[in-house]
N, C-alpha and C positions, 0 to 999 in steps of 0.2 A: 275536495272543495265543495262547499254548499252551493248548489245551483238549482233553485226551485223552478218549476214550470211557471211561466208568467202568462196569465190570460188577461185580455183587455176587451171585455164585452162593450157593446155600444148601446144596448137596450136592456130594459128590465128583464125581458124574456130571455135574453142571452145570459144574463147573470144567473138566472134560475138554472139554465142548462149547464153552465159552468159549475155551479154548486153540485148538481147531480153528478156530473162527470168527476168532480173531485171526491165525491163519496166520503165525506168526513175528513179528508186529508187537506182540504183547502181552507184558506183564511182570506177574508175580504180586507182590502186596504183602500184608503182614499188619500189622505195626506201621509199616511204611514209613519207619523211622528212617534207613535208608541211602538208599533211593530218593528221598526228599524232598530230601536233600542233593544227590544227583546231578542231579536235575531243576533245582534252584535254581541250580546251577553250570553248567547246560546241557551236562553231560557225557552225559546220556541224556535223550531226549524220546520215550518210547514212545507209539505211537498209541493203545494200549489198556492200561488198568490193570485188573487183576482182583483185587478185594479179597476176601481169604480170611477176613475177620473174622467172617462169618456162617455159614461152612461147618460143617455138623453134624459133630461128632467131632474136628475139627482141633485143638481146645484141650483135649482130654481127657487126663487123667493117670490111668493104671490100674496098680494093683499086682497082681501075681500071684506064685505060688510061685517064688521065686528071682529075680524080676526086675520090671521096670517097663516100661510103654509110655508114651512122652512124645510127645504130639501136636505137630506142627510149629508149631501156634499157641500153645503154652504160652509164657508170657513168662519173661524172665530173673528178674523179681521173684518169680513163682510158684515157680520152681525154687529160688531162693535161700532162700525161706521155708518150703519143704516139710520137715516133720520127717523123712520117709523119706529124702529126698535128703541132708539135713544129717547124719543118723545113719549111713546106709549107703553113701552116695556123696558124701562130704564134698568131694571134689575138684570135683565138678560144682556143688555149692552155692557153694563159694568162687570158682570160675571165673565163675559168673553174677553173683556179688556184685561182681566187679571190672569188669563191663561198664559203661562210660559213667557217667551220672548216674542218680539215682533216677527221673527222668522217662523217660529212655531205657530203663531196666530195666523200667519198668511198661508200656511200649509194645512194645519190641523183643522178637522171638520167637526161640526156639532154632532153628526151621526156617530163618528168614531168616539167622541168624548162620552156619549151616552152608552154606546155598545160595549165599551171597555168596562163599564159598571164599577168604576172606582168610586168609593164613598166620598172621596175628596174632590171629585170633578166639579169645576166651577160652573160649567154650563148646565150640568144636571140639576144642581140645587135651584138655579134660576128658573129652569123649565118646570120643575116640580112646584115651585111657588106660584107659577102661572097656570097651574092645572092643565098642562099640556097633555095631548094624546100622541101616541106613537102610531104611525102607519107602518104596518108590517106586510111584507110580500111573502106569500107562501110558495111552496114548490110548484104549484099549478098556476102561479101568477095571480091568484086571487088575493084581494087585500082585506085586511082587518084593521080595526082601530082599538087601541088599548090605552087606558089611562096610564100615564108614566108611573104613577105610584104603585101600579101592579106589575111593572115590567121587570123589576130587579128581584132576584131571589137570594142574593148574597154578594159578598165582595168578588168582583170579577165574573158574576154569574147572572144570567137573565133567563127569561122564558123562551127565548128564541131556540127553535130547533136548528140542527145543522144545515138544513136546506132553506132556512128563512133569513130574511134580512130587513133592515130598516130602510124605508123609502123616505121618510121625513116625519115632520111633527106639525100637528094642528094646534094652534095657540089662539084662544079667545083673548083679545086684547082687553086689558082693564079699561073701564069706562073713563071718559075724559075727566080730569080732576083727580084721578087716583095717583098715588105716590108709591114708588118702590125703591129699594136699595139692596145692594149686595155688599156684605162686609166679610172679610176673612182675616185670619191671623196665621202667619207662617214664620219660619225661622229667619226669613229675610223679607224685605219689602217687595222684591221682585224675584221671578224665577223660583218660586217656592210652592211646594205642595201645601195645601191648607192643613193646619193643625186642627182648626175648627172654622166653620163658616156658617153664615146665615143669609138667607134670601127672604126679604119681607115685601109684601104687597098690601097696601092699605087703600080701601075704598071709603073715603070719608062720607059720601052720600049714604051708603048702606051701613056704615059703621062696622065694617068687617075687615079682618086681617088674615093674611095667609103667611105662614112661617115654614120655611124649609131649612133643615139643618144638614150640614155636610161634615164629614170626617169624624163623626162622633157616634157612629153606629155601623153595623155591617154594610148598610146601604145608606144613601141619602134618605132622609125621612121628613115627613111633615110632623110638626108639633101640634097634634090635634087637640089635646087637652088644653094647651096654652091658647090656641085659637078660640076654642069654645069659651074659655074664661073671658077673654077679651070681647068676643062678639056678644056675649050675654050681658056684659056690664058697661061697655063703652057708651058714653053719653048719659048714663044714669049714676055712675060712680061719683061719689062726692069729691074724691081726691084722685085726679088723673095720674099723678106721679106714683101714688100708692098702688093703683091698679097696674100700671106698667111694670113696676117692680115685681108684683105678684105674678104677672104673666111671664116675666123673665125667669122667675124661680120655677114656674110650672114647666117651662120649656125644657129644663134640665131633665125632667122625668121621661122625655122622649128619647133620651140618649142611652147608649150602652157602651160607654167608652172603654178603651183598653190602654194598657201601657205599651208603647213601642219606642223606636229609636228617636222619634220626633217629640214625644211628650208623654207624660204620665196620664193616666185616666183622670186623676183628680185635677190636674192642670187643665185638661180639656173641659171638664165640667165647669170650672171657674171661668174659662174663656167663653164657653157658649152662653153662660149666664150674662156675662158682660157684653158680648156681641149682640145678643138679643135685646138687652136693655138699650144699647146704643141705637140699634136699628129702629126700635119702637119710637124712640125720641125723634129720630130723623124723619120718620114718615108721619108721625102723629102730632108733633108739637110745632 
């Protein structure tokens, strides 16, 4: 019978000691919504499970001038229901609301969503569009900050070393008057992994857009060329609809779609073009 050693640290320092003791044999869990599935399917059988549910400060949500700190242990349900997130970072609220079922949202955490490094993760695309930074705790308990766009190295892979973990995320809130949206397409309206998704944040005062795409590349990606086209021409283009269509076309260039059991690469390209076009109209028109 599979019986992993179970550790329940109470502080960040204890987490680091547990990881050192696990020596590459340990996995961190918070809501464990993904790990439980992997274990039941015998995809993973870690010798040690480190439960982050009691770690002091991991579930804190702090507001400060111009931004927020979101602890890795904050749940999707908490973020979806937060007035601050809903009003100032709607894209994150909407992304978290699209995660799984109510039960999954009440257990699953934003830290786990990001650490799993799925290119289809709803919370990841939203944080990417918000230019979030990841706070990483090293083995010696020192901290570092890394732009989320530099955190992923491939599907299911990140820059984290075996003795490092996510403490939380720093997000600079869009200025008042900004508009954001999260859109995704799946095989069902609920409980569906995204076939393609887009997170868009528009600052009308600056005339700038942020676009993050999910499930259309090995990692969630920013559509940099599409953003540049919009930011260079918005406000000066003679035909706004024509510009938005061109930006949607350009966003497809950021993808590297594949055929899989959920959709063909060509279908994903058509979807992302349509979703970006819809998102642009929602936030800009």
